[in-house]
N, C-alpha and C positions, 0 to 999 in steps of 0.2 A: 504493500500499500504506499509505503514512503516513496518507492520509485515512481509510482503513479502520480503522487502529489508533486514531486520534484519536476517531473516532465510536464505536468499540467501547468505549473508556474512558468516553465521555459516557453511552453506554447503561447501562453497569454502574453508573456514578455515580448516574444517574437511578433505577435499581432500588434502590440503597442508600437514597437519601433517600426514595423512595416507600415502602420497607419500614418506615422509621422513622415516617413519618406514618401508615401503616396500623396499626402496632402501638399508636400513641399515640392515634389518633382513632376507631378502630373496635373495637367489641366483637368478641371471638373467638367463632366458632360453627363447629360441625362439620357443619352441614347440607350435604347433597350435592345439587347441582343435578340430577344424573342421576336422582334418585328422583322427580322431578316428571314427570307425564304430563298433557298438556293435555285439557281437557274438549271436548266438541263446540262448535264455533263456526263462524260464517260472517260474514266481513267483507266489505263492498262499499263502493266509493266511485266517484264520477263527477266528473271534473274538467274544467272549461272554462277556457281561457286565450286571451284576445283581445290582439292587439297592433296598434298603429297608430302610424305615424311618417311625417312629412312635413316638407319644408323647401323654401323658395324663397330664391334669392340672386341678387344683381345686382352686377356689378363693372364700373367704367368707368375706362379709362386714357387720359389725354390726353398728347400729346407736343408738343415745341416746333415740329415741322414741321407742326402742325395735324392729325396723324393721331389718330384716336379709335377705340379698341377697346372694344366692349361685350360682356359675357358674361352670359348668362342660364342659370339652372339650376333645374329643378323636379324634386323627388323625392317618391315616395309609396311606402310600404311597408305592407302589412297581412298579419296572419297569424291563423289560428284553429287551436288545438291542443285536442283533446278526448281523454280517456282514461277507460276504465271498467276498474276493477280489482276482482277478487273472489278471496278465498281461503277455503277450507272445510277443516275438519279434523274427522275423527270416527274411531271405531275401525276402520271398514272403508274409509275414503277419506281421502286427502290430495291436494289439487289447488289450482290457481290458474288464473285466466283474465284475460288482459289483451287489450283491444280498443282501438285508437287510430285516429284520423283527423286528419290535419294538412293544412292548406291555406295557401299563402302566395302573395301577388301583389306585384309590384314594377313601378313605372313610373318611368322617368327621361327627362327631356327636357333637352337642351343646345342652346343657340343662341349663335353668335358673330357679331358684326357688326363690320365694319371700314370706317370713313369716311376715305378718303384719295383720292388722285387716281384710284384704281381701287377703287371701292366693291365689297365682296364680303360675302357672307353664307353661313353654313353651319350646319347643325343635324343633330342625331341624336336619334331616338326609340327607346327601348328598353322592351319590355314582356315580362314573363315571369310564368308561372303554374306552380305546382308542387303536385300532389296526392299525398299518400302515406297508405296505410292498412295495418294489420297486425293479426294475431291471433296470440296465444301461448297455448296451453291445455296445462296439465300435469295428468294424471289418473292417480292411482296407487290401484289397488284391492287391499285387503288381506283376508286370511283370518285366522283366529284364531291361526295360527302365524307371523304377521308376514311371510308370503310375499305377493308381490304381482305384479299384471300391470299394465303401464303402457302407456297410449296417449296420445301427445302430438300436438300440431299447431303447426307454425310457418308462418306465412303473411306475405308482405310483397308489396305492390304499389305502384308509383310511376308517375306520369304527369306529364310536363313538356312545356312549350310556351314558346318565346320568339321574338320578332320584333324585328329591328333595322333601322331605316330611316335612310338617310343622304341629305342633300341638300346640295349645294354649288353655288355660283355659278360656280366654276371646276373643271370636271370634267376629270380627266386620264384619258384612256382607255388601257386598258379600265377601266371605272369600275363598282365594286360599289356599288349603291345600296340593296340590301336583302338581309338574311339571315334565314332562317326554320329553326328547329330544333325537331323533334319527337322525343320519346323516351318509352319505357315499359319497365317491368321487372316481372316477376312471378315469384316463386319460393315453393316450398312443400316442407316435409318432413314425414314422418309416423313418428316414432320408435315402435317396437313392442318393448317390453322386458319381461322377466321377472326377478325378483330376490327377495332376501330381506333383512330388516332394516328398521329405521325410525329416522328422525331427528326429534327433537322440538325445538321452539323452547322455551327455558327462561328467557328474559330476564324474564318475569313472575314467576318464582320469585325471581330475583335482586332484582327490585323489591320483592317482599314482604319479603325479608331487609333490604333497605335501610330500609324504612319501620319495621319492627318494631325493628330495631337503634337507629335514631335516637330513637324514642319510649321505648325502655327507658333509653337514656343520659340522657334529659331527665326521667326519672321520671314519664312519663305512662302507664305500664302498671302493672297491679295485680300482675303476675306475670311470670316469664320464659316466653316462648312455647316450647311443645314442637314437636317435628318435625311432628306431625299438624296443629298450628295453622298452621305455615308452609305445609304442602301445601294445606290448605283455603283459606288466605288467597290463595295464588297462583292456585288455581283460580277463586276469587271475582274476582280482579283480571282474569283472562282473559275471564271471562264479561262483566264490567262494561265493559271496554274495547271489546268487540265489539257493544255495543248501538248503535243508530242514532239520532242526533239531527241536527237541521238547524240548531240554534242552539248555537254554542259556549259561550255563557254558561250556558244551561240545562244543557248537558251537564256543565260543570264543577261546578255546584251539585249535580246529580244524582250525580256520581261521588264527590265528597267526602262527600255524605250517606250514600251507600251504604257507603262504607268505615267511617264512623263507626258505622253500625248493625251491620256485621259485628263489629267490635271490641266493641261492647256485648253482642251475643248470645254471643260467645265468652268473655265475662267478662274481656276484657283491658284494657278502657278504664279509665284512672285519672281524674286530674283533667283538666278541660277548659279550661286556660288558653290564652293566645295561642300558646305554643310548640306545643301539640298540633296545632292546625289549620294552623299555618304550616309545620311539619315534613312534614305529610301533603301539603300543597299544593306544597311545594318538590320533593319526591321524585316526586310524580305528574307534574310538569312536566319534570324534568330527570333523573331516575334510570331512565327506561324503557328506555334503551339503554346501551351498543351491543348488537347482537344476540348471543345466546348459544345454542348448540345442544348436543344431546347424542344419541349413538347412532351406529350405523354402518349403511351400506347398500351392497349389492353387486348389480349388475344386468348382464345381457347381453342382446343383441338386435340387430335390424336397424333401420336408419334409411334408408329410400328418399327421394329428393329429386328434384324436377323444377323446371326454370325456363326462362324465355326472356327475352330482351331485344332491344329494337329501337331504333335511332336513325337519324334522317334529317336531312341538311343540304341546304338549297336555297339557292343563290347566284344572285342576279339581277344581270345585268351589262349595261352599255351599251358599245358599241364603234362604231368607224367603218370604213366600207369604201367607197372611191371618193367620199369627202366626204359620205357619207350614214350616218346613225346607225342602228344595229339593236340589238336586244335579245336575249340568250340567257339560258337558265336551265340551271344545272348542279345536278345532284341526286346525292348519294351516300347510300346507306343500308346499314346492317348489321344483320343479324338472326342471333342466336345462340340455339341450343336446347341445353341441357345437362341431364344426369341423373346421379345417383350412387346407389349402394347401399352403405352402410357397415355393416360388422359391428363392434360395439363392446362393450367391457366397462368398467364403471365401478365404482370403489370409493371411498366417502367415509366418513370416520371423524371425528366431532366428539366431543371428550372434555373436559369441565370437570375439570381436575385438582383444583380446589377453587374457592372463591368468587372467587379472584383470578386464577387461571391457567387458560388454555384452550389446547388444541392441536388442530389441524385437519390431516388428511391426505387428499389426493386423488390418485388414480391413474386414468388413462384410457388405454386401449389401443384401437386401431381399425385396420381394414383397409378401404380404400375402392376401389370401382370407379368411375371417373369418365370421362365422355366428353362432348365438345362438338362441335357443328358450327356453324361461322361462315360465313355466305354474305354477300359484299359485292357490291354492284351500283353502277355508275356510269352516269349518264344525261346527255345533252345535248339540251335541248328534247324531253324525254320519249322520247328514242331511246337504246336501250341501247348504250353504247360497249364495255364489257367487264364481266365478273364474275369473282369469285374465290371459292374454297371452301377452307376450312381445317378439317380434321378432326383432333382431338386425343384421344388415349387417355392417361390418366394414373392408373393404379392406384398406390396409396401405402399405406404402413404407418407408423403413428406411435405414440409413447409420450410421455405427459406426466405429470409428477409434481410435487407441491407440498406443502410442509409450512409451517405457520403456528404460531408460538408467541405468544400474546397475554397481556398482563398488564393487569389492570383493578383497580387498588387502590381505586378509589372511582368514583362515578357520573360523575365529570367528567374522569377521566384514563384514557388507554389508550395502551399501547405494544405494537406488534406487529413481529415479525421474520418475513419471509416468504422462503423459499428454494424455487426452482422450477427445473426442468430439463426439456428435451424433445428428442426426436429424431424425424425424419421422412424416410422414403426414398421417392423417386418413381421409377417406371419409365415414362417418358413417351415417346410417339412422335407426331410431328406430320407431317402430309402436306398440301402446298398444291397444289391442282388435281392435275395429272399428274406433278408433280415427284417426285424420289426422296424417300422417307420419311427424316425425321431422328429418330434415337433420342437421348433425353436421360435420362441417369442423374444424378439430383440427390439430394444428402444435405444435410439441414439440422440443425444442432445449436444449441440455445439454453440459456442458463442465466442466472439472475438471483438477486440477494439485495437485499432491500428492507427498510429500517427505517422505520416510521412511528411518530411519538411525539407525543402532545398531553399535555403534563404541567401539571396545575393545582396550582401551589404555593398560591395564595390568589387572592381576587378582584382583588388588585393585581398579581400576578405569574404569568405563564403562559409556557410554552415549547412551541414547535412545531418539530419536526425531521422532515425527509424525506431519507433517503439511499438511493440505488439504484445498484447495480453490475450491468450487463447485458453478456452476451457472446453474439455470434452468429457462427456459421461455416457456410459453404455451399461444397459441392464439386459442380461441374457437369462432366459429361462428355458431349460432343456427338459423334455419329457419323452420317455419311450413309450410308444402307444401300447405295447404288449404288457407292460407292467406299471405299477403305480409309482416307481421311483422317479424322482425329479431332482434337478440341480439348478442352483441359481448362482450366477456369476455377475459381478458388476465391476466396472473400470472407471476410475476417475483420473483425469490428467489435466494439470494446469501448467502452462508453459508461458514464460515471459522472456522477451529478448529486447535488447537495447543496443543500438549502434549510433554513435554520434561522432562527428568529426569537424574540426575547423580547418580550413585551408587558407593559409596566409601566404601570399606571394610577394616577393621583393623584386621589383623591376630594376 
């Protein structure tokens, strides 16, 4: 509790100093961010990221008894990450699409050699590959009354393979000389929702105010901008930012030129000294965030989902019988198929209280039907030894709420307090083969309070603070259907974390 009180005082003190700086450094304006509505735009990006890493090492140890140990190690790692992102906004549509593909490969070779009275040599080779791909598509279709129908898609697939080989001059039987693991996973869900309300991104309106405010204080404007000027400028910024360029230098020149032309057409541009262009450039680079939103949205609907996963382990062994060696292969595999149907209701409210304060509220309620079927098989030399089947039914009901209060005194400072709470009730039953069914009644409760602060006093002095208090409680009641025995287990966990740092720079 002392920790919470100390950082509450720090938070209030930061707000006090921030308010002082805000009043002294920023011109006051009564512009309402909620008045801004985005024009039609379509943003697309395609990113590639390549990674390559490798190293070789050798180590030799010599001892007085003439024993020499040598260790060799070779490692290679490579990866390719690709992502396509698209976001589109119009009067009748809001949506975004993300498609990604990641591939990684790893190879490792270790070898140890010992030269003594009994020379020995051992080595290990390890190779692994992993492929992952996914798609997330959000599509919200509106009518003129801000009512919408939403069809989304969430898909994810993974494929992995790894092989490990071991060689040793001194084999101790039974000896595992090779491991081979295969796995894959595929899951998809299709949210189908209807609702009312709309949320707009309004950080470009805030950027427009930043630019005009700074130019006005520097005396670079011919008159005080009116509300219509700010709205038109914000819309122009959104259209300008969503144009496509392949050269960042050409883009910067085109963007600054476009802003200059807009201010000339609106009759706002005053003198064109160095401060005029440097202020526009500084705000364009650093005042575009953080994200600000306005509006509220409520939706209800169904979210069906389906998935499967499979993993297989193969162990290759050598053993002896009557002084003769023989080899065996043990194989275990698990395949699970699961599905769910969720009935959900979501409410989101984003409200800019003014240019500096923002509050966000989210409430999610959902009832889910969930079932999984897990089948495990065990083989020896491709002959089935035994198998097991686990069937789980786990309907559950949950409620989650969060409230965020954000303070943004300038383009380089942000302070947020986030309070969240949730509760989920499970009514689960599990059956293993022909064993009696086990009923599990589980209740989970969680709560959190998080403070994040990045305070920009000056280029020389900055403050970063993160404080979190989290609480988790779980109550589990187990009961076997065939007998009257039952068991109760509860878990309580409280976690607190604090990180704080001052950054002071001497130029």
